[in-house]
C-alpha positions as a Markdown table, in Angstrom:
| # | Residue | x | y | z |
|---|---|---|---|---|
| 1 | Unk | 83.4 | 109.4 | 128.4 |
| 2 | Unk | 86.0 | 107.1 | 127.0 |
| 3 | Unk | 86.9 | 105.7 | 123.6 |
| 4 | Unk | 87.1 | 102.0 | 122.9 |
| 5 | Unk | 87.1 | 99.6 | 119.9 |
| 6 | Unk | 84.6 | 97.1 | 118.6 |
| 7 | Unk | 85.5 | 94.7 | 115.8 |
| 8 | Unk | 83.7 | 95.4 | 112.5 |
| 9 | Unk | 81.4 | 92.6 | 111.4 |
| 10 | Unk | 79.2 | 92.0 | 108.4 |
| 11 | Unk | 76.3 | 93.3 | 110.6 |
| 12 | Unk | 78.1 | 96.5 | 111.5 |
| 13 | Unk | 79.7 | 97.2 | 108.1 |
| 14 | Unk | 77.0 | 99.7 | 107.2 |
| 15 | Unk | 78.0 | 101.8 | 110.2 |
| 16 | Unk | 81.6 | 101.9 | 108.9 |
| 17 | Unk | 80.3 | 102.9 | 105.5 |
| 18 | Unk | 78.3 | 105.8 | 107.0 |
| 19 | Unk | 81.5 | 107.0 | 108.8 |
| 20 | Unk | 83.6 | 106.7 | 105.7 |
| 21 | Unk | 81.0 | 108.6 | 103.6 |
| 22 | Unk | 80.8 | 111.4 | 106.2 |
| 23 | Unk | 84.3 | 112.4 | 104.9 |
| 24 | Unk | 83.8 | 113.0 | 101.2 |
| 25 | Unk | 87.1 | 115.0 | 100.8 |
| 26 | Unk | 89.1 | 111.9 | 102.0 |
| 27 | Unk | 87.1 | 109.6 | 99.7 |
| 28 | Unk | 88.0 | 111.9 | 96.7 |
| 29 | Unk | 91.8 | 111.7 | 97.7 |
| 30 | Unk | 91.5 | 107.9 | 98.0 |
| 31 | Unk | 89.2 | 106.9 | 95.1 |
| 32 | Unk | 88.3 | 110.0 | 93.1 |
| 33 | Unk | 84.7 | 109.7 | 94.3 |
| 34 | Unk | 82.9 | 111.4 | 97.2 |
| 35 | Unk | 81.0 | 108.2 | 98.3 |
| 36 | Unk | 82.1 | 104.6 | 98.7 |
| 37 | Unk | 80.0 | 101.5 | 98.2 |
| 38 | Unk | 79.3 | 98.8 | 100.8 |
| 39 | Unk | 81.0 | 96.1 | 98.6 |
| 40 | Unk | 84.2 | 98.2 | 98.5 |
| 41 | Unk | 84.5 | 98.6 | 102.2 |
| 42 | Unk | 83.6 | 95.0 | 102.8 |
| 43 | Unk | 86.8 | 94.0 | 100.9 |
| 44 | Unk | 88.7 | 96.7 | 102.8 |
| 45 | Unk | 87.5 | 95.8 | 106.3 |
| 46 | Unk | 86.4 | 92.2 | 106.3 |
| 47 | Unk | 89.5 | 90.4 | 105.2 |
| 48 | Unk | 91.9 | 88.1 | 106.9 |
| 49 | Unk | 95.0 | 90.4 | 106.7 |
| 50 | Unk | 93.9 | 93.4 | 108.6 |
| 51 | Unk | 92.1 | 94.2 | 111.9 |
| 52 | Unk | 89.2 | 96.5 | 111.4 |
| 53 | Unk | 87.4 | 98.2 | 114.3 |
| 54 | Unk | 84.8 | 100.7 | 115.0 |
| 55 | Unk | 85.7 | 103.5 | 117.4 |
| 56 | Unk | 83.0 | 104.0 | 120.0 |
| 57 | Unk | 82.5 | 106.8 | 122.5 |
| 58 | Unk | 80.3 | 105.2 | 125.2 |
| 59 | Unk | 77.4 | 103.9 | 123.1 |
| 60 | Unk | 78.0 | 106.0 | 120.0 |
| 61 | Unk | 80.0 | 104.9 | 116.9 |
| 62 | Unk | 82.3 | 107.8 | 116.0 |
| 63 | Unk | 85.1 | 106.3 | 113.8 |
| 64 | Unk | 86.8 | 103.4 | 112.1 |
| 65 | Unk | 90.3 | 102.1 | 112.3 |
| 66 | Unk | 92.1 | 99.5 | 110.2 |
| 67 | Unk | 95.6 | 98.1 | 110.9 |
| 68 | Unk | 98.0 | 95.4 | 109.8 |
| 69 | Unk | 100.2 | 93.8 | 112.5 |
| 70 | Unk | 103.0 | 93.0 | 110.0 |
| 71 | Unk | 103.2 | 94.4 | 106.5 |
| 72 | Unk | 104.8 | 91.7 | 104.3 |
| 73 | Unk | 106.6 | 94.4 | 102.3 |
| 74 | Unk | 108.7 | 95.7 | 105.2 |
| 75 | Unk | 107.8 | 93.5 | 108.3 |
| 76 | Unk | 106.5 | 96.6 | 110.1 |
| 77 | Unk | 103.1 | 97.1 | 111.7 |
| 78 | Unk | 101.0 | 99.6 | 109.7 |
| 79 | Unk | 98.0 | 101.7 | 110.8 |
| 80 | Unk | 96.1 | 101.8 | 107.5 |
| 81 | Unk | 93.2 | 104.1 | 108.5 |
| 82 | Unk | 92.0 | 106.1 | 111.4 |
| 83 | Unk | 88.9 | 108.1 | 110.5 |
| 84 | Unk | 86.5 | 109.9 | 112.8 |
| 85 | Unk | 83.0 | 110.7 | 111.6 |
| 86 | Unk | 82.8 | 114.3 | 110.3 |
| 87 | Unk | 80.3 | 115.2 | 113.1 |
| 88 | Unk | 82.8 | 114.3 | 115.8 |
| 89 | Unk | 86.0 | 115.8 | 114.4 |
| 90 | Unk | 87.8 | 118.5 | 116.2 |
| 91 | Unk | 87.1 | 117.2 | 119.7 |
| 92 | Unk | 90.2 | 115.1 | 120.2 |
| 93 | Unk | 88.6 | 111.7 | 119.6 |
| 94 | Unk | 91.1 | 110.8 | 116.9 |
| 95 | Unk | 93.9 | 111.5 | 119.3 |
| 96 | Unk | 92.2 | 109.5 | 122.0 |
| 97 | Unk | 91.6 | 106.6 | 119.6 |
| 98 | Unk | 95.3 | 106.7 | 118.4 |
| 99 | Unk | 96.5 | 106.7 | 122.0 |
| 100 | Unk | 94.5 | 103.6 | 122.8 |
| 101 | Unk | 95.8 | 101.9 | 119.7 |
| 102 | Unk | 99.4 | 102.8 | 120.5 |
| 103 | Unk | 99.0 | 101.6 | 124.1 |
| 104 | Unk | 97.8 | 98.3 | 122.8 |
| 105 | Unk | 100.6 | 98.0 | 120.3 |
| 106 | Unk | 103.2 | 98.8 | 123.0 |
| 107 | Unk | 101.6 | 96.1 | 125.3 |
| 108 | Unk | 102.1 | 93.6 | 122.4 |
| 109 | Unk | 105.8 | 94.5 | 122.4 |
| 110 | Unk | 105.9 | 96.6 | 119.2 |
| 111 | Unk | 108.6 | 99.2 | 119.0 |
| 112 | Unk | 107.3 | 101.2 | 116.0 |
| 113 | Unk | 104.3 | 101.9 | 113.7 |
| 114 | Unk | 104.2 | 103.1 | 110.2 |
| 115 | Unk | 101.4 | 105.0 | 108.3 |
| 116 | Unk | 100.9 | 106.2 | 104.8 |
| 117 | Unk | 99.3 | 109.6 | 104.1 |
| 118 | Unk | 98.1 | 110.6 | 100.6 |
| 119 | Unk | 100.2 | 113.6 | 99.6 |
| 120 | Unk | 97.1 | 115.9 | 99.1 |
| 121 | Unk | 95.8 | 115.1 | 102.6 |
| 122 | Unk | 97.4 | 118.1 | 104.3 |
| 123 | Unk | 95.1 | 117.8 | 107.4 |
| 124 | Unk | 96.1 | 114.2 | 107.8 |
| 125 | Unk | 99.8 | 115.0 | 107.6 |
| 126 | Unk | 99.5 | 117.7 | 110.3 |
| 127 | Unk | 97.5 | 115.4 | 112.5 |
| 128 | Unk | 100.1 | 112.5 | 112.4 |
| 129 | Unk | 103.0 | 114.9 | 112.8 |
| 130 | Unk | 101.3 | 116.3 | 115.9 |
| 131 | Unk | 101.3 | 112.8 | 117.3 |
| 132 | Unk | 105.1 | 112.4 | 116.9 |
| 133 | Unk | 105.2 | 110.6 | 113.5 |
| 134 | Unk | 108.2 | 111.5 | 111.3 |
| 135 | Unk | 108.3 | 111.5 | 107.5 |
| 136 | Unk | 110.7 | 108.8 | 106.3 |
| 137 | Unk | 110.0 | 108.4 | 102.5 |
| 138 | Unk | 107.6 | 108.9 | 99.6 |
| 139 | Unk | 106.1 | 105.8 | 97.9 |
| 140 | Unk | 103.5 | 105.1 | 95.2 |
| 141 | Unk | 100.3 | 103.4 | 96.1 |
| 142 | Unk | 98.8 | 100.6 | 94.0 |
| 143 | Unk | 96.7 | 103.1 | 92.2 |
| 144 | Unk | 99.6 | 105.5 | 91.5 |
| 145 | Unk | 99.0 | 108.0 | 94.3 |
| 146 | Unk | 102.0 | 109.6 | 96.0 |
| 147 | Unk | 102.0 | 108.4 | 99.6 |
| 148 | Unk | 104.1 | 110.0 | 102.4 |
| 149 | Unk | 105.3 | 107.2 | 104.7 |
| 150 | Unk | 105.6 | 108.2 | 108.3 |
| 151 | Unk | 107.0 | 106.2 | 111.3 |
| 152 | Unk | 106.8 | 106.6 | 115.0 |
| 153 | Unk | 109.3 | 104.8 | 117.2 |
| 154 | Unk | 108.5 | 104.0 | 120.8 |
| 155 | Unk | 111.2 | 104.3 | 123.4 |
| 156 | Unk | 111.9 | 101.2 | 125.5 |
| 157 | Unk | 110.1 | 101.5 | 128.7 |
| 158 | Unk | 112.2 | 101.5 | 131.9 |
């Protein structure tokens, strides 16, 4: 069984919404509400600035990922979201999806990736630290939330 990515389209947006809404605690951190609306995530995932994909395990949709190849604020690539459906958490699929993403970014010649984790998201911080991300600073999000910025540098390959 292997994990791979499929681009999110208008036709598959409802699947992304179901995955997002399977994680009400995260939604509360992000928006103050347990459930998100289709129109909200359409703006988030179907825009020209980020790449948004569904994470698939064989024929099953198990997660979503959204990333930015170059953030205009700091010229760094950012992984904006990696979320696994609540039914599939705890099996290592998030780690597998991240490893696939990192491998792709390395092939593209990138040397580092940044992420932002909402301060209250303790599980998220532990997950990213376990993958080698290091805290670099605290910033404020557009809606005034405290965000911990993490970065992972890739060593040059021999």
